[in-house]
N, C-alpha and C positions, 0 to 999 in steps of 0.2 A: 621144128617146133619142141622145144623140150621142157621138163617140169623142173623147177629149181625150189630147194626147201632150205629156206634162209638161215635158218638157225644150224644148219651145218654147211662147212665149206663148200662152194662150188667153183669148180675149174674152166675155166675156158682156155683151151691149146690150141697153138697152131704151129704147125712146124712145113718149112719149105727148102728146096736145097738152095744154098748159098744166103740164106734168111740172115740178115743182121741187126734188124729190128721191126717192131710192130707198135700199132700204136691199136688200142681198143676203145671205141666209143658206148656207150651206153645209155639208152633211152627207157627211164622207168615211169610208166603214166596205168589208170585206169580205163575203161570204157572199151571199145571195140578194139581188136587187134588191126595196128596199122598196117597200110601197104607202101608207104613211104616214108623214110627215115627223117624223123623229126631232131631238134634241138636235143644235144645228149646233155645229161645232167652232170656226166664223168667223162674225164678222157684220160686214158692212161697209156703209159709208154712203157716198154722193156726194150732192152738189150736182148738179143738172141744167143742163148748160150749150145752151142753145138746146133746149129739152126732151130732150135725151139723156144718158144715163149711160152709162158705159163701163167695167165691171171687168175687171182683169185676176187671173186665178185660180191659173195653174200651181202656179208656186212653193208654194203652200201646199200643194197636194194631193202636189207631190213630196217632203214631208219625212215621209208616211205610208208610201212603197212602199220599204222597207228591204233589196231585191236582195239576200241573200248567196248563194252559190252554194258547194258543197261538193263537186264534182265530179263529182256525178249529176244530170241532167237531171230536173226537177222530174217528178213522176208524180201523179194523186189518190190522197187526197186533198193537195193541196199547201200545205205549211206555209206560211204569213202571213208567214215572212221571209224567204223563196225567191221569194216571188209578186211578180210587174213588173206585177199589175194592181190596180186597185182601183175601186169603184164611188163615184161622186159624186153626190148629190141635192143642186139647189139652188130656192131659193124669194125671189122679189121683192116687195118691198111698196113700191108706189108712193105716191108723195104728190102728188095734183093740189090745186094752191093751199095748203091747210092738210088736205086731207082724206086720210089712208093708206088704202089697199085692199090687203090680201092677195092677190097671184095666185097660179092656180094651180102647184103645186111642178111641176120636172121630175125624173122619178125613172131612176134606172139607166144615167147617163153612164158608158160605159165609159173609165177613164184608164189608159195604157198609160205606162212608162218611157222613151218613145218622143220623136221630134222629128222636125219639116220642116226642108228646106231652104229659105233666101229664095224661092226660084223656087215653092216649093209653095204661097205664098202665105198669107193668114191664117187661124189656125185649121185646120190640115192635120190630116186624120182618118184618111186610108187606108182607107176603110168596105169597100173591096170586094175589102181586100188578104187571100188567104187563106193564101199560103204566106209566113209571114212571114220572110221574107230576099230580098236582090236580087237573087240569082245563080243564074243557071237551069242551071249546071254547078256540081259539086263535087268536089274534089281531096282524096283522103283517103290515110292511109297503108293499107298492102296488109292489114294485119291488124287494121284497125281497125273497128267498127261505124260506119255514117253516121248521124247525127240530124238531122232537119227538125223545123222550128217551125211550127206550123199555127193557126188562129183555129179554134177547133172551133164555133163557133158560125154559122160560113159554109163551110168545107170539111165534105164528107160522108164521103169515102173517099180512101185512100191504096194504090195497086198498088206492089208493087216488081216488078220486072222483072229479068231476064238475059237477053241475048243476043235481043232480042226475044219470050222465052216468061214469062207470068206467072208470078214466084215466089210472092209473098205477096198477100192482100189484108186491108187494115186499114180494118176501119168505124169510123170516127169521130163519136165520140158528140158530142150537143151538150150540155156543160154549162152550169147555173144559177148555181153559185156565181160569183163572178168572178176570185178567184185560180185557178182551175180552167179557165179559158178559153182557154189556150194548150196544145194538145198537141204532146207531142214526139215525134214519132213514130221509133223507132230499129229498125234489120233485128236485130231481136232471136234472139241464135243464130248471130249474122255469118254469115250466107247469103251468098253471092255476089250483088251486084246493080248492076247498071251504068244503070238508069234507075228513077225514080219517080215517079209520074201522081197528082197530085193535082186532086181533081175537087170541083168545086162546083156540086150540080144539074148542069146539062147543060153547065156550062164547065171545062175542065181545064188544067193547066199541067205542062210535062213537066222534069223535072231530071234533065240527065245526070250520072253520078257515074263518075269515073276515079279507079283506085287508082295509089299511086305505088310503084311495085314495085324502083326503082334506089337505092335509099336506103342510102349506106354510112356515114353520120352517125347519132348517136341522133335521133330527130325530137322535136319539143316541141309538144305542142297547146295553143292559147290559145282561151279562151273569153270572150264578151265579149256586153256588152248590145248588140244594134244599135238601128239606125235606130226599127226596127217595135216594139224594147221588148220583143225577146225575146232567149233567150241562144242564140248560134251560135258555130259553134268552126270555126279555121280552124290548118291545120298548117305548121309551120316545117319545112324537110326538111333543109337544108343544114348547112353546120358550125357550131356555136355556140362562143361564146368568154366564159367568167366571169371576171369582174375584182372588185375590191373595193378602196372607198375608204373613210378612215377620217376619223374627227372626233375632236376633244379639246377639252379644256379643261385650261389650264395655271395657276400660279401660282407664286409666287416667296415660298418659305418662309425663316425666319430658321434658319439651322443654328448660329449661334453660341452657344459654351455657356462660361462662365468664360473670356472672351477668345480662345476658339481654335474650330477645327471640324473636321469629318474631312472630307478632299478626296473620299472615296468617297462622303458623303452630298450625293446632288445637292440643289441650290439653287432651281432650276428643277424643280418635280413635276406631274405629272399630278393632275387633281381626277377627271377622267373620259374615259374613250375608248369608242368604238364604231365600226361601220364599216356599211355597208350595200353590198350585191353588186349587180353589172350583168350581167345575159346578153344579149349581141350573139346576135341571131337571123338567119339568112337562110333566105329561102323556099325557094328555088331556081325552078325555070321554072312559071309560072303563066298560066295563058290571062287574054287582056284583059279578059273580062268580071268578073275578079276584082279589077279597080281599084275599082270599087264599095265592095266587101267590104274592102280595104284602109282606103278613105276611112271607112268607119265605124269600122274598130278604132279607127284614132289619133282620132275623135272621141267614141271610148266613154268613160264616166266609171267604169266598170268592168269590170276585164279579171282574169282568172284563169289561171294555168301550171300544167300536168300535170306536176310536176317532182319526178324522183327517188321516184316513188310516191306523192307528196303533190298538194292541189291548194293554190296559196299565189297569195294576192293579187299583182298586180304594175303598176306605172305605166310607160306608153308615155313614154320619155324624150325621143323625138325630136320635134321644134316644126316641121318641114317634110316635105312628103311632093311629090316628082316622080312625077307619073303617068307611068306609061311604056305604050307603044304597040307592036305586034308591027312596025307599019311604019318605026319610027325607031329602035326598039330590038332589034328581031329576036327576042330573048328576054327574056322580063319576070321579073326577080326582083328581090326588096326586101328590105334590111337596117334590122333594128327594133332599139334597144335597149330592153330591160326592167329596171327597177330591181326589186327584191324591196320588196313595200311595209311592210317591218318591218328594225328595227335587227336586224343581225349577233347581238350578244349580248343575249338576253333580259332587258329591262327593263321588264317589264309588272307594273307593283304594283296 
């Protein structure tokens, strides 16, 4: 049973002596792992080259993960539209010379809406990652809760601490349904915390939590799907600027009537007009460890903003990010332009 990150290529290879061709059947589904092979969504056929075949399947799987976010982190039971995980079974039929043989299926491969970097190599899996975020420091708004995504098939508990004392211990339950296998642990009740210790058996990782208390502007929270296929939040604390750009279609009309026209009747008229709003966000000062979080934010395909009491989809408009370090930049802050992912005038028909 493997782990697939669907935003990077995932290869299923097969080799056999005298192999001439192979067929790959793929079953993609939610719920608990299958124990018998179902009806495949895809059947792929490949001719063997040097007794080897190679199938790439991640794009096919990705189409079945919707990843909708309504502003609340998913809780069990997780709806299928907000799940970022799905099960995949596959079965190979090999043909040796002219004889096809059906091989034993591989059940319950977990697929996440994540990706690997080039340096992570082929078929990156991150099988032992139980804290599904890269940063070991979290900076949050002083009055906000903090939410940490964990893989509940690996992690067993999360301990909230404040000033060295245990505030709360959360037992993490392993879920059998694939859509429920990411647990978003929140300090419910908004009690003060400055540390979270996540355990997986004898192993543990500590995440430090800092509150931003000097905010004189309206802070905005962005939520995005990170490298590990989990929803993650990041706060933008400094000044923000809202702007709007319009688009329009024009046409030249015939305003002549009986050899004359009215000068107040425009000849060039608007057929349609709409707009898109952009918000320039400033992060204020972050620790250098957040460079990786900003990288994943810029690489995310799905980003939302908590804006004036609503959760709205946005797109990152910046095409370049320059990583900053405390050595060369002293204080690290980022400016991000996000455009609201809809037209200003409602034109949904």
